[in-house]
Backbone as a chain_set.jsonl record, in Angstrom:
{"seq": "MLAELAGRVYSVEIIDELAQPQECPMRTHRFGRKIKLPATIAIKRQIIMLMALDEAKKAEAQLIEQSARRAVRTATDSSGRALS", "coords": {"N": [[133.752, 35.921, -50.086], [130.824, 35.372, -49.509], [131.233, 36.585, -47.178], [131.412, 39.338, -47.175], [128.761, 39.855, -47.94], [127.837, 39.507, -45.973], [126.925, 41.746, -44.193], [125.495, 43.47, -45.705], [122.285, 44.366, -47.356], [120.783, 42.433, -49.619], [118.601, 41.666, -52.486], [116.4, 39.002, -52.962], [116.997, 37.69, -55.314], [119.485, 37.945, -56.028], [121.033, 36.991, -54.252], [120.256, 34.214, -54.735], [121.396, 33.758, -57.178], [124.065, 33.857, -56.594], [124.324, 31.46, -55.173], [125.123, 27.935, -55.024], [124.406, 26.251, -58.346], [121.381, 24.383, -58.49], [120.153, 21.15, -58.864], [117.134, 20.464, -60.879], [114.01, 19.0, -59.8], [112.819, 15.876, -61.035], [110.133, 15.912, -63.635], [107.008, 14.853, -62.388], [104.417, 14.849, -63.179], [102.51, 15.226, -65.953], [100.078, 16.842, -68.177], [98.461, 16.896, -66.276], [98.323, 14.009, -65.214], [100.109, 11.345, -63.766], [103.228, 10.654, -64.292], [104.668, 7.536, -64.807], [107.491, 6.511, -62.998], [110.806, 4.862, -63.439], [111.78, 2.235, -61.139], [114.608, 2.868, -58.727], [116.024, 0.49, -58.776], [115.901, -0.647, -61.182], [117.029, 0.871, -62.981], [119.407, 0.904, -62.068], [119.998, -1.563, -62.842], [119.807, -1.605, -65.494], [121.995, 0.16, -66.251], [124.058, -1.47, -65.185], [123.498, -3.768, -67.183], [124.21, -2.256, -69.523], [126.705, -1.736, -69.063], [127.826, -4.423, -69.049], [127.683, -5.293, -71.513], [129.023, -3.37, -73.095], [131.84, -4.122, -71.996], [131.759, -6.735, -73.237], [131.79, -6.572, -75.66], [134.581, -5.264, -76.027], [136.04, -7.02, -74.95], [135.732, -8.839, -77.096], [136.756, -7.616, -79.429], [139.26, -7.349, -78.542], [140.279, -10.185, -78.721], [139.825, -10.597, -81.282], [141.657, -8.828, -82.362], [144.457, -9.866, -81.408], [144.008, -12.484, -82.554], [144.492, -11.595, -85.048], [146.974, -10.692, -84.925], [148.502, -12.93, -84.393], [148.149, -14.617, -86.644], [149.556, -13.063, -88.389], [152.044, -13.376, -87.432], [152.716, -16.315, -87.507], [152.623, -16.296, -90.303], [154.725, -15.227, -91.263], [158.585, -15.839, -91.085], [161.254, -15.912, -88.628], [163.164, -14.179, -89.732], [161.639, -12.321, -91.154], [160.642, -12.885, -93.534], [157.817, -13.883, -96.035], [156.19, -16.886, -95.339], [155.767, -19.289, -97.58]], "CA": [[132.633, 36.434, -50.52], [129.666, 35.678, -48.54], [131.473, 37.307, -45.657], [131.299, 40.441, -47.572], [127.636, 39.936, -48.245], [126.75, 39.367, -44.74], [126.748, 43.189, -44.024], [124.425, 44.039, -46.722], [121.051, 43.511, -47.481], [120.286, 41.97, -50.781], [117.257, 40.644, -52.629], [116.324, 37.47, -52.695], [117.258, 37.029, -56.703], [120.869, 38.269, -55.97], [121.323, 35.871, -53.018], [120.122, 32.825, -55.415], [122.095, 33.809, -58.162], [125.323, 33.688, -55.975], [124.091, 30.36, -54.333], [125.556, 26.949, -55.916], [123.345, 25.962, -58.85], [120.619, 23.296, -58.001], [119.473, 20.286, -60.082], [115.936, 20.874, -60.9], [113.543, 17.764, -59.834], [112.14, 15.426, -62.41], [108.649, 16.023, -63.336], [106.057, 13.629, -62.024], [103.032, 15.033, -63.544], [102.178, 15.771, -67.468], [99.016, 17.008, -68.628], [97.475, 16.435, -65.07], [98.474, 12.684, -65.131], [101.272, 11.245, -63.091], [103.919, 9.544, -65.278], [105.226, 6.236, -64.074], [108.771, 6.566, -63.182], [111.104, 3.603, -63.273], [112.451, 2.268, -59.787], [115.899, 2.891, -58.968], [116.839, -0.801, -59.218], [115.409, -1.22, -62.535], [117.886, 2.045, -63.783], [121.004, 0.499, -62.186], [119.918, -2.834, -63.584], [119.86, -1.372, -66.777], [123.292, 0.556, -66.276], [124.872, -2.969, -65.175], [123.613, -4.57, -68.207], [124.949, -1.644, -70.732], [128.335, -1.778, -68.931], [128.384, -5.979, -69.226], [127.833, -5.436, -73.03], [130.315, -2.882, -73.209], [132.968, -5.119, -71.708], [132.028, -7.975, -73.776], [132.313, -5.895, -77.122], [136.007, -4.755, -75.782], [136.904, -8.562, -75.075], [135.574, -9.438, -78.568], [137.603, -6.952, -80.115], [140.699, -7.663, -78.021], [140.522, -11.168, -79.066], [139.968, -10.575, -82.599], [143.082, -8.252, -82.532], [145.277, -10.94, -80.815], [144.074, -13.747, -83.579], [145.032, -11.154, -86.424], [148.717, -10.553, -84.812], [149.036, -14.474, -84.623], [148.151, -14.955, -87.932], [150.943, -12.433, -88.892], [153.388, -13.721, -86.836], [152.787, -17.559, -88.184], [152.606, -16.067, -91.897], [156.227, -14.811, -91.401], [159.534, -16.345, -90.142], [162.051, -14.971, -87.779], [164.074, -13.034, -90.904], [160.917, -11.52, -91.607], [160.078, -13.028, -94.925], [156.94, -14.291, -95.822], [156.328, -18.257, -95.847], [154.946, -19.548, -98.932]], "C": [[131.48, 36.663, -49.895], [129.772, 36.473, -47.433], [131.294, 38.798, -46.242], [129.735, 40.997, -47.917], [126.866, 39.847, -47.06], [126.45, 40.786, -43.988], [125.825, 43.66, -44.613], [123.179, 43.42, -46.948], [120.964, 43.884, -49.056], [119.164, 41.516, -51.027], [117.632, 39.291, -52.794], [116.957, 36.744, -54.311], [119.107, 37.089, -56.632], [121.475, 37.26, -55.34], [121.191, 34.222, -54.186], [121.07, 33.214, -56.613], [123.715, 33.404, -57.74], [125.334, 32.196, -55.341], [124.615, 29.089, -55.239], [123.989, 26.606, -56.785], [122.664, 24.46, -58.396], [120.219, 22.559, -58.887], [117.917, 20.264, -60.023], [115.176, 19.238, -60.634], [112.834, 17.082, -61.23], [110.537, 15.72, -61.948], [107.919, 14.855, -63.348], [104.837, 13.393, -62.511], [103.096, 15.698, -65.066], [100.768, 15.843, -67.814], [97.992, 16.588, -67.44], [97.561, 14.816, -64.72], [99.957, 12.477, -64.411], [102.1, 10.101, -63.775], [104.706, 8.578, -64.212], [106.606, 6.599, -64.222], [109.704, 5.211, -62.852], [111.942, 3.332, -61.783], [113.785, 2.367, -59.984], [117.001, 1.383, -59.197], [116.568, -1.112, -60.466], [116.503, -0.286, -63.352], [119.255, 1.386, -63.209], [121.119, -0.977, -62.871], [120.43, -2.949, -64.963], [121.317, -0.896, -67.336], [124.203, -0.646, -66.4], [124.792, -3.415, -66.448], [124.285, -3.774, -69.347], [126.241, -1.733, -70.515], [128.759, -3.323, -69.136], [128.489, -5.735, -70.849], [129.109, -4.79, -73.522], [131.677, -3.683, -73.218], [133.003, -6.234, -72.414], [132.37, -7.537, -75.23], [133.944, -5.692, -77.241], [136.46, -5.963, -75.587], [136.786, -9.052, -76.368], [136.503, -8.905, -79.459], [139.19, -7.134, -79.813], [140.938, -8.965, -78.76], [140.728, -11.195, -80.596], [141.485, -9.94, -83.234], [144.228, -9.135, -82.404], [145.086, -12.145, -82.21], [144.675, -13.162, -84.826], [146.409, -11.035, -86.401], [149.175, -12.21, -84.832], [149.346, -14.945, -85.7], [149.308, -14.189, -88.833], [151.745, -12.824, -88.587], [153.515, -15.361, -87.443], [152.765, -17.543, -89.551], [154.278, -15.679, -92.158], [157.136, -15.609, -90.743], [160.214, -15.372, -89.34], [162.751, -13.861, -88.831], [163.076, -12.013, -91.208], [160.295, -11.68, -92.929], [158.749, -13.917, -94.565], [156.888, -16.073, -96.473], [155.605, -18.552, -96.997], [154.395, -20.992, -98.773]], "O": [[131.035, 37.79, -49.676], [128.843, 36.976, -46.801], [130.902, 39.525, -45.329], [129.46, 42.18, -48.118], [125.651, 40.018, -46.967], [125.596, 40.74, -43.103], [125.152, 44.45, -43.95], [122.959, 42.218, -46.796], [121.023, 44.979, -49.616], [118.522, 40.964, -50.133], [118.698, 38.676, -52.778], [117.29, 35.565, -54.434], [119.82, 36.261, -57.199], [122.419, 36.662, -55.856], [122.067, 33.36, -54.248], [121.617, 32.131, -56.82], [124.443, 32.745, -58.481], [126.437, 31.768, -55.002], [124.467, 29.343, -56.434], [122.863, 26.639, -56.29], [123.373, 23.531, -58.008], [119.836, 23.135, -59.905], [117.466, 19.997, -58.909], [115.704, 18.288, -61.212], [112.428, 17.699, -62.215], [109.935, 15.773, -60.876], [108.107, 13.947, -64.157], [104.199, 12.341, -62.463], [103.782, 16.707, -65.231], [100.183, 14.763, -67.735], [96.907, 16.044, -67.648], [96.762, 14.419, -63.871], [100.833, 13.338, -64.491], [101.766, 8.917, -63.822], [105.19, 8.862, -63.116], [107.032, 6.966, -65.317], [109.274, 4.488, -61.954], [112.691, 4.213, -61.36], [114.297, 2.082, -61.067], [118.164, 1.257, -59.582], [117.188, -2.099, -60.862], [116.857, -0.748, -64.437], [120.21, 1.372, -63.986], [122.161, -1.433, -63.343], [121.117, -3.818, -65.499], [121.812, -1.275, -68.398], [124.934, -0.875, -67.363], [125.862, -3.537, -67.044], [124.925, -4.436, -70.165], [127.024, -1.81, -71.461], [129.945, -3.549, -69.379], [129.553, -6.073, -71.367], [130.015, -5.345, -74.145], [132.416, -3.847, -74.189], [134.049, -6.883, -72.411], [133.197, -8.165, -75.891], [134.545, -5.898, -78.296], [137.544, -6.113, -76.151], [137.726, -9.708, -76.816], [137.068, -9.655, -80.256], [140.106, -7.075, -80.633], [141.898, -8.901, -79.528], [141.7, -11.759, -81.098], [142.178, -10.355, -84.163], [145.016, -9.149, -83.35], [146.098, -12.577, -82.763], [145.277, -13.882, -85.623], [147.106, -11.178, -87.405], [150.248, -12.54, -85.339], [150.387, -15.547, -85.964], [149.841, -14.698, -89.819], [152.644, -12.801, -89.428], [154.637, -15.592, -87.893], [152.868, -18.618, -90.14], [154.865, -15.891, -93.22], [156.684, -16.195, -89.759], [159.882, -14.187, -89.311], [162.762, -12.672, -88.511], [163.468, -10.887, -91.51], [159.554, -10.83, -93.424], [158.491, -14.471, -93.496], [157.317, -16.475, -97.554], [154.683, -17.781, -97.263], [153.709, -21.493, -99.664]]}, "num_chains": 1, "name": "protein.A"}
């Protein structure tokens, strides 16, 4: 596609539309004042903490599920009848 465009003259707007979209930079100023942005390390730490909390919740849910299954198994004998 770009090879077809090489021999022709296009305006900057058309060429910009054909280029890959670029991410807009974060705003560092608002109302003339500088916005304090968190450090990369702080952002990484927060993500790691959230991931650890998710893992803990998953592990807790698995333990509850396993204990419920064990309770059902102990309440019934091998023939499937409930023990009284």
